[in-house]
GUPA-38333 format. One record per residue: x negated, y negated, z of N, C-alpha, C in turn; residue in one letter. Coordinates in pm, 1 decimal. Each point is the difference from the previous one (the first is absolute). Layout:
% residues N
      n.c1      n.c2      n.c3     ca.c1     ca.c2     ca.c3      c.c1      c.c2      c.c3  rest
         X         Y         Z         X         Y         Z         X         Y         Z     A
...
***
This chain:
% residues 188
      n.c1      n.c2      n.c3     ca.c1     ca.c2     ca.c3      c.c1      c.c2      c.c3  rest
      36.9    -762.3   -1039.5     -14.0     -63.6     130.1      94.8    -118.3      10.0     M
      30.1     -35.7     120.8      83.5    -115.5      27.7     -71.3     -93.8      95.5     G
      62.5    -112.6      25.5     -56.1    -102.0      87.8     103.6     -33.3     106.1     L
     -41.3      -4.0     127.3      91.3     -40.4     106.5      19.9    -151.0     -13.9     V
     122.3     -38.7     -37.1      29.5    -141.2     -26.5      61.0     -70.2     120.6     A
      54.3      77.0      93.6      61.1     -60.9     117.5      24.8     103.0     108.2     G
      -3.3     -45.3     125.4      21.6      87.2     115.3      91.5     -72.3      98.0     I
     104.2      70.8      45.6      87.4     -55.7     102.7      20.9     103.1     110.1     T
      11.3     -48.1     122.9      22.4      86.1     116.2     143.8     -16.6      45.6     H
      65.6     113.0      27.7     137.5      -0.8      49.6       7.8     100.9     113.0     Q
      -4.9     -46.2     123.5      -5.7      91.8     113.5    -126.9      81.2      -8.9     G
      14.5     133.5       2.3    -118.1      87.1     -10.9     -28.5      37.9    -144.5     T
      81.0     -45.0     -93.5     -18.1      31.6    -142.2     -87.8    -103.9     -68.8     N
     -65.2      42.5    -107.4     -75.7     -92.5     -84.6      47.9      20.8    -143.2     I
      41.7    -109.6     -64.8      41.4       5.8    -140.4    -110.0     -58.9     -86.5     S
     -18.7      61.9    -116.5    -104.7     -41.2     -92.3      62.0     -30.9    -135.3     Y
     -39.0    -112.1     -57.1      34.7     -30.5    -138.7    -122.5      35.0     -82.6     T
      21.9      85.1    -100.1    -109.0      51.3     -82.1      16.9     -49.2    -143.1     I
    -104.7     -56.3     -55.2      -2.0     -42.9    -139.6     -76.3     106.8     -78.2     S
      61.8      49.5    -109.7     -68.2     104.9     -75.7      56.5      11.4    -140.9     S
     -75.3      65.7     -88.8      48.5      21.1    -135.6     116.4      99.8      -7.6     P
      22.2      79.3     106.4     110.2      97.1      -4.1     125.9     -49.0      70.3     I
      -9.2    -111.6      72.5     113.7     -45.3      80.2     127.6     -18.4     -81.2     S
     -10.9     -60.0    -118.6     119.8     -24.0     -81.9      72.5     128.0     -36.2     E
     -70.6     111.1      -9.8      60.6     127.9     -38.4      62.6      73.1     119.1     A
     -23.9     -48.1     121.2      52.5      66.5     118.8     146.6     -35.2      22.7     L
      64.3      84.2      80.6     139.3     -22.9      38.0      11.4      11.8     151.2     K
      96.0     -71.3      55.8      27.4       9.4     142.7      27.1     145.4      36.6     T
     -48.9      43.3     113.4      14.1     134.7      56.2    -103.3      99.1     -51.5     D
     -84.5     -37.3     -95.6    -103.8      92.3     -46.8    -112.7       9.0     102.0     Q
     -63.7     115.4       3.9    -118.4      19.2      83.9    -123.3     -25.1     -84.9     S
     -93.1     -75.3      55.3    -126.2     -29.3     -67.3    -110.8      13.2     103.8     V
    -109.8      64.8     -38.4    -114.5      11.9      90.3     -81.9    -128.3      -6.9     A
     -24.3     -60.0     115.5     -80.0    -121.8      15.7    -121.0      38.4      84.0     H
    -118.5       7.4     -62.1    -120.9      49.2      68.5      27.7     139.2      57.2     E
      83.4      76.8     -69.2      31.0     135.1      43.2     114.6       9.9      97.4     G
      61.1    -111.1      36.1     111.0      -0.8      95.6     130.9     -14.1     -76.3     V
      89.0      97.2      16.9     128.9      -2.6     -67.8      88.3    -106.9      64.2     C
      36.9    -100.7     -78.3      86.4    -107.5      48.2     115.1     -18.3     -98.4     L
     116.0     -38.8      52.2     120.0     -18.2     -80.9       7.2    -142.5     -53.5     T
      24.8     -12.2    -129.1      15.4    -131.7     -62.2     132.5     -58.8      47.2     V
      -6.7    -116.5      62.6     119.7     -66.0      51.9      57.3    -101.5     -98.0     E
     -87.5     -62.8     -76.3      45.1     -97.3     -99.2    -108.8     -18.5    -105.0     S
      44.1     -43.1    -118.5     -91.9     -26.3    -110.9      34.0    -137.7     -55.4     V
    -102.6     -79.8     -22.7      19.3    -132.5     -59.3    -116.1     -26.9     -95.1     S
      26.6      12.9    -129.6    -105.7     -20.9     -98.8    -112.7      98.3      20.1     G
    -121.3     -52.7      15.5    -115.7      88.4      16.0     -35.0      26.0     146.6     N
     100.0     -13.9      90.0     -22.7      31.7     141.0     110.1      91.7      51.4     T
     -35.3      75.0     103.1      99.0      80.5      71.0     -30.1      -8.1     149.2     H
     100.8      33.1      81.3     -16.2      -9.5     144.9      24.2     136.3      64.0     R
     -84.1      32.3      99.4      11.5     122.4      78.5     -18.2     -35.2     147.0     V
      49.7      87.2      88.9     -14.3     -22.2     143.3     -55.9     125.4      66.1     T
     -93.8     -19.3      90.8     -56.2     110.0      79.1      50.2     -13.6     143.2     A
      49.0     111.1      54.5      46.4       1.4     138.8    -117.5      30.8      92.5     I
      22.8      -9.2     130.4    -107.0      17.7      98.8     -71.5     134.2     -15.3     A
      73.8     110.1     -24.0     -62.0     132.3     -16.2     -98.5       0.7    -116.0     E
      37.5     -60.9    -111.1     -87.2      -6.3    -117.9    -122.6     -85.6      29.2     T
      21.1    -111.0      64.9    -111.0     -90.9      31.6    -100.0      67.9      94.1     I
      50.5      78.7      95.4     -87.3      70.0      95.0     -88.4     103.9     -69.2     R
      51.4      68.5    -101.1     -72.1     110.9     -62.2     -82.7     -39.5    -121.4     K
       6.8    -125.9     -41.7     -64.8     -41.1    -124.2     -86.6    -123.5      21.0     T
     -55.2     -50.8    -111.4     -81.5    -121.8       7.8      78.0    -124.5     -43.2     N
     131.6      10.9     -11.1      80.3    -111.5     -49.4     -11.0    -125.9      85.5     L
     -19.1      14.3     129.4     -10.3    -118.2      87.5    -120.4     -86.5     -37.1     A
     -98.6      59.8     -67.0    -119.3     -74.3     -40.2      11.8     -70.1    -134.1     G
     111.7      21.3     -71.0      17.0     -68.0    -129.2      11.8    -150.2      21.8     W
     -54.5     -74.4     -92.8       7.8    -146.5       2.8      51.0     -48.4    -134.8     K
      52.3    -119.6      -4.0      38.6     -59.3    -127.6    -124.9      -3.0     -88.3     T
      12.0      54.0    -120.0    -113.1       8.3     -91.4     -64.6     137.2      -4.0     G
      35.9      90.3      94.0     -55.7     136.1      -2.8      43.5      71.0    -127.9     S
     -95.2      69.2     -63.3      31.4      82.5    -118.0      29.5     140.5      48.2     R
     109.3      57.6     -48.9      42.1     131.9      47.3      33.2      92.2    -116.2     I
     -17.6     129.5      24.0      39.2     101.4     -97.3     151.5      14.1       0.8     N
      58.8      14.7    -117.3     143.0      26.3     -13.9      16.9     123.6     -86.3     L
      93.9      84.9      36.5      30.6     115.6     -83.5     148.3      30.3      10.6     E
      62.0       7.8    -117.0     141.9      34.1      -4.7      17.9     149.2      23.7     R
     122.8      39.2      27.1      31.9     140.9      22.3     -30.3      83.0    -123.6     C
     -35.1     124.3      26.1     -28.7      94.4    -106.5     129.1      36.2     -72.9     M
      -8.2       7.3    -132.1     110.9      48.7     -79.9     -20.7     149.8     -14.8     I
      99.5      77.8      26.5     -15.8     145.7       3.4      12.2      65.5    -138.1     M
     -37.1     -69.8    -104.9       7.9      60.0    -133.1    -133.6      -9.1     -73.9     N
    -108.6      -7.7      73.8    -129.9     -12.9     -64.4    -107.7      73.6      77.2     G
    -120.9     -23.4     -39.6    -113.8      63.5      65.2     -20.9     -57.9     139.5     R
     -52.8      80.8      87.4     -31.1     -43.1     135.6    -150.6     -19.7       8.6     L
     -44.6    -124.0       1.0    -142.3     -31.4      13.3     -30.2     -21.7     147.5     D
    -112.0      50.4      46.6     -34.1     -14.0     141.2      83.7      94.5      83.6     G
      26.7     -37.2     125.8      84.3      84.4      84.3     125.7     -77.2      36.7     H
      94.1      68.5      62.6     126.3     -64.2      36.2     -24.9     -94.8     116.6     I
      17.7    -127.0     -26.2     -16.1    -103.2     101.4     138.5     -59.2      25.0     V
      47.0      10.7     123.2     135.4     -43.3      32.4       8.8    -144.5      46.4     Q
    -110.7     -56.6      44.5       6.2    -133.4      59.1      31.9       6.2     148.0     G
      -7.2     119.1      58.7      23.8      18.1     142.5    -135.6      10.6      68.8     H
     -51.7    -113.7      39.7    -135.4     -10.7      54.9      -9.8      73.3     133.1     V
    -105.0      80.3      15.3     -20.7      77.5     122.7     -78.5     -76.6     105.3     D
     -96.3     -80.7     -43.6     -83.5     -74.9      93.4     -81.7    -100.9     -79.6     C
     -83.1     -72.3      70.2     -96.3     -87.2     -66.9    -139.7      57.4      22.5     T
     -91.4     -43.9     -81.8    -141.0      36.8      13.5     -81.5    -127.0     -19.0     A
    -125.7       4.4      41.5     -87.6    -115.8     -11.8    -116.5      35.9     -91.7     V
     -27.3     -87.2     -94.1    -115.8      19.0     -86.7    -125.6     -22.3      83.1     C
     -89.5      97.4      -4.1    -125.1     -12.3      75.2    -120.1     -20.3     -91.0     T
      19.7      29.6    -129.3    -111.9     -15.3     -93.0      52.9     -14.0    -142.5     Q
     -63.2     -88.5     -74.6      27.1     -16.2    -142.8    -134.9      -1.3     -69.7     R
     -20.7      94.7     -91.5    -128.8      15.5     -65.1      15.2     -13.0    -150.0     T
     -79.9     -86.6     -59.6      -4.0     -10.5    -145.6     -81.8     118.3     -49.8     D
      63.2      85.6     -81.6     -65.8     121.4     -48.8     -43.4     -15.1    -145.4     A
     -36.3    -122.0     -39.6     -51.2     -27.6    -133.1      96.6      46.7    -109.7     N
     117.0     -61.5      -1.6     101.2      33.5     -99.7     129.6      45.8      63.0     G
      -3.7      35.3     126.6     119.7      35.2      75.4     -23.7     -46.6     143.6     S
      94.4      28.0      86.9     -11.9     -41.2     139.9      39.6     116.5      88.4     W
     -63.2       7.3     116.6      39.4      96.4     101.7      43.0     -76.9     123.9     E
     110.7      44.1      57.0      52.8     -60.6     121.9      10.1     108.5     106.4     F
     -29.8     -34.9     123.1      18.7      90.0     113.2     104.5     -62.8      92.3     C
      92.9      82.8      46.9     108.0     -46.6      87.6       5.8      85.7     125.0     F
      23.0     -64.0     115.3      25.4      70.3     125.8     148.4      -4.3      27.8     E
      54.3     114.5      43.4     142.9      12.1      28.1      17.6      69.0     135.5     F
     120.8      -6.0      59.8      22.2      65.1     129.5     -21.9     151.1      -9.7     P
     -76.2      55.8      91.7     -38.2     141.0      -3.5     120.3      94.5       6.1     E
     111.3     -46.4      51.5     118.7      86.3       8.3      47.0      46.4    -138.2     Q
     -44.4     -66.3    -106.8      39.8      36.3    -136.0    -106.5      84.3     -71.8     F
    -101.7      44.8      71.8    -112.9      70.8     -61.3      42.9     120.3     -83.7     A
     101.4      73.0      43.1      43.2     120.5     -72.4      61.0     -32.2    -136.3     A
      34.1    -124.9     -24.3      64.6     -38.1    -125.9     -98.5     -48.2    -106.3     L
    -128.0      -4.0      34.3    -101.2     -47.6     -94.3     -92.1     116.5     -34.1     V
      -4.3      35.1    -128.9     -85.5     110.5     -42.5     -91.4     -45.3    -113.2     I
    -114.5      64.6      -9.9     -97.2     -29.6    -106.3      67.0      18.2    -136.2     E
     -11.3     -99.3     -85.3      59.5      -3.3    -134.4     152.7      -0.6       3.4     K
      57.7     -35.8     115.2     145.1     -12.2      11.9      45.7    -139.4     -36.8     G
     130.3     -15.9      -9.2      58.3    -129.2     -36.2      29.9     -83.4     123.3     S
     -14.3    -130.7     -16.2      35.2     -96.0     104.4      38.0    -129.4     -69.6     I
      93.5     -74.2      57.6      37.3    -129.6     -56.3     -56.4    -110.0      89.0     A
     -77.8     -89.2     -60.0     -56.4    -116.1      69.5      67.8    -122.2     -60.0     V
      77.8     -71.3      81.4      80.3    -113.2     -47.9      82.6      39.0    -123.0     N
      47.8     125.5       1.4      87.6      46.8    -106.5     -70.1      55.4    -121.9     G
    -132.1      -5.6      -3.0     -75.1      51.3    -114.0     -41.3     143.5      27.7     T
      40.3      92.8     -86.6     -32.1     140.6      16.4    -148.0      22.6     -29.1     S
     -72.6      52.9      98.9    -144.1      20.0     -11.7     -38.7     139.3      49.3     L
    -124.1      39.1     -26.0     -51.9     129.6      41.5    -104.6     -19.3     109.8     T
      13.6      76.2     109.4     -90.7     -10.1     115.0    -125.2      84.2     -17.8     C
    -108.5     -44.9      59.7    -121.0      81.1      14.1     -75.3     -51.9     121.1     F
    -107.0      67.7      38.1     -80.9     -44.2     114.0      81.4     -11.0     127.7     G
      81.3      99.4      26.1      95.9      -5.6     110.7     -64.2      36.6     133.5     I
      38.4     -75.3     103.4     -32.1      35.6     138.8     133.8       8.2      73.5     T
      -4.0      15.2     130.7     125.6       9.3      77.1      80.1    -130.3      -2.9     R
     -65.2    -111.6     -26.7      74.7    -125.9       0.5     -42.7     -95.3    -111.8     N
     -59.9      55.1    -106.3     -36.6     -87.3    -111.1       1.1      78.0    -131.3     S
      11.1     -74.3    -107.2      -7.8      58.2    -133.6     -55.8    -105.9     -93.1     F
     -47.3      45.4    -115.4     -49.0     -90.5    -103.3      84.7      18.3    -124.9     K
       4.6    -105.0     -80.7      62.1       6.7    -132.2     -93.3     -70.5     -97.9     V
       0.5      47.7    -123.8     -77.4     -63.5    -106.3      98.5     -71.0     -92.1     A
     -34.7    -119.9     -40.3      89.1     -83.3     -79.8     -63.7     -28.4    -135.8     I
      72.2      35.0    -106.5     -48.0     -28.7    -135.6      28.5    -146.3     -32.7     I
     -68.0     -56.5     -99.9      20.5    -141.1     -33.2     145.8     -36.8     -30.4     P
      73.1      84.8     -70.5     140.4     -31.3     -33.1      82.2     -18.4     127.5     Y
     -13.1      92.8      95.7      75.5      -9.8     125.9     -43.7    -122.9      78.1     T
    -129.6     -28.1       1.4     -50.8    -116.7      71.4      60.6    -128.7     -56.2     F
       7.7      -9.4    -131.8      49.5    -121.8     -64.8     151.2     -16.2       9.7     E
      75.3     109.8      10.6     145.3      -6.9      -8.1      72.8      23.4     131.8     H
     -72.1       8.1     110.6      64.3      17.2     130.7     -63.6     -94.8     101.6     T
      61.1      -4.9     116.8     -52.5     -88.0     105.0    -121.5      58.3      71.5     S
     -48.0     117.1     -40.4    -120.1      58.0      61.5    -119.0     -95.2     -16.7     I
       3.7     -83.6    -103.7    -109.1     -94.8     -22.9     -15.6     -98.6     115.5     Q
     105.1     -20.3      78.4      -3.2     -92.9     112.5     -45.3      65.5     129.8     Q
     -10.5     133.1      -0.6     -33.5      73.7     122.3    -150.1      -7.1      26.9     V
     -32.8     -46.2     119.3    -138.3      -7.8      47.0      -3.4      62.5     139.7     I
    -118.2      28.5      54.4      -4.3      53.5     136.1      79.1     -88.3      97.2     P
      85.1      65.6      77.9      86.4     -69.8      94.7     143.3     -14.3     -49.2     G
      23.3      19.8    -130.2     135.2     -11.9     -55.2      86.3     117.0      46.5     T
     121.9     -29.7      42.4      97.0     101.9      40.3      85.4      35.1    -121.5     V
      12.1     129.7     -28.1      76.8      47.0    -115.0     109.6      95.5      45.7     V
     102.7      16.4     -83.9     108.8      93.4      26.9     -37.2     137.3     -53.7     N
      28.8     102.8      79.4     -32.9     137.3     -38.5     127.0      84.5      -2.3     I
      16.8      72.4    -110.7     105.3     101.2      -8.3     -67.2     131.7     -36.1     E
      18.1      98.9      86.3     -59.4     130.4     -22.9      87.0      80.4     -95.5     F
     -58.8     103.2     -59.3      69.0      82.6     -97.3     122.9      66.1      61.7     D
     112.2      -8.0     -69.1     126.9      53.5      48.2      -7.0     149.9      26.6     L
     -65.0      75.2     -88.9      -9.5     144.8      20.1     -76.6      33.5     127.0     L
    -104.5     -74.2      28.1     -75.6      20.6     122.9      84.8     -24.2     123.3     G
      87.9     -99.3      -5.9      88.3     -29.1     113.7      97.9     114.4      22.7     K
      52.2      59.3    -107.7      91.4     113.9      15.2     -72.3     120.7      58.8     Y
    -121.7      27.1     -45.2     -76.4     112.4      53.8     -26.9     -22.5     148.6     V
     -41.8    -121.2      36.3     -28.9     -29.9     139.6     124.6      18.2      86.2     Q
     112.1     -47.4     -45.4     125.3      11.2      76.3      39.3     147.4      17.6     R
     -14.5      78.0    -106.3      31.7     142.0       5.4     -85.8      71.2     104.0     S
    -129.1     -32.7       1.1     -90.1      61.7      97.4      34.1     -42.6     143.1     L
      37.7    -126.9      18.1      38.4     -48.5     133.0     121.7      74.6      52.4     E
      96.4      27.1     -86.7     123.1      67.8      42.1     -23.9     145.9      35.1     L
    -105.8      61.1     -56.0     -32.6     139.3      29.2     -75.1      14.9     132.3     K
     -56.1    -110.8      52.6     -78.4       8.7     123.6      89.6      13.4     120.8     S
***
């Protein structure tokens, strides 16, 4: 995880300075997922790096709600010479969702999220979904909501611990589902 150390506004853009244990290893022009949002590293200085979100990114994500001191998930790009854990998460956020319920399940947690119904075809029982960049498995699906169960390790090592009812999160649907949906749309 990283910490939002600074925020500056430039026209319709918002730049963020992020302090993190991985910042020193980053290089300018690299893509890094920030709460599941793919952003380009513009500069690195010691244990901080800077990224900028344009208006399109701000509209589709929860980045406008970040504040100095916000803890965020960070994930570097996948190296294509190892195992693939979880599903392919690109950092291309499809929409936001709102947490409607957080339940302590005596050793784990269950969260329920509502999302725009137009994406209903992309959410399937036991399918993959990325919430703030964390690859999770859906269950308890309706036309506009899904649940995820969180194990203690994920709770402790991601920003999901900060999510309470009313929190807006970034959602990226499974890439394969998007290709299937597009294929079906073109056949209609």
